[in-house]
N, C-alpha and C positions, 0 to 999 in steps of 0.2 A: 504494500500500500504506500502511496506517495506520502512523503513527510509534509506536514502542514507548512505552507509558505509564510513568509513574513507578512505579506499583504493579507492572507487569510486570517492570521492572528489579529492584525489591526482591525479588520472588518468585522470581527466577532461582536464587537460592541454594537454594531448596526444590525445584527441579525437576531432572530428569535429562535430559541431552542424548542424543539418539539420531540415527542416520543411517538413511535409507531410500532405496531406489531406486524411482523411480516412472516410469511410461511418460511420454513427452513430453506426451501428451494429458491425462493426469491432472494432471501438474505444472502445465500451462497453466491447466486448469480451476480448480485449487486457488488459483493466483495471482490469477485473475480473481475467484473467490469472495471471497477476502480483501479485494481492492480494492473490490468492490461492497458489501461489508458492513462496511467500515472496521474490519477486524480483522487481526491478524498471521497469518502462516502457522501459527505454533505454536498460536494460538487456534483456527484453523480445523481443524487436525488433531486437537487435543484434543476439540473439539466432535464431530467425526466419530467418533472412537474411543469417546466416551461413548455415542453413539447405537448404535454397533455392539455394545457391551457390553450395553446395555439390551435390544437386540433378541435377543441370545443369552442373556439372563437372567444375565449375569455381573456381579458387583458389584466395585466398586473397593475 
């Protein structure tokens, strides 16, 4: 898994922490996706949610 960058640490103050329950399969795939793409789990989830919102025409 990618080490958290300096900018990510600085931006934490601007972000909200949430907890979610995921199936073991989804959690495993998310972890591998992050490692393969050298991004944090938070970055992977944020990317996925942005795509979901774009698909449903919801804006942030």
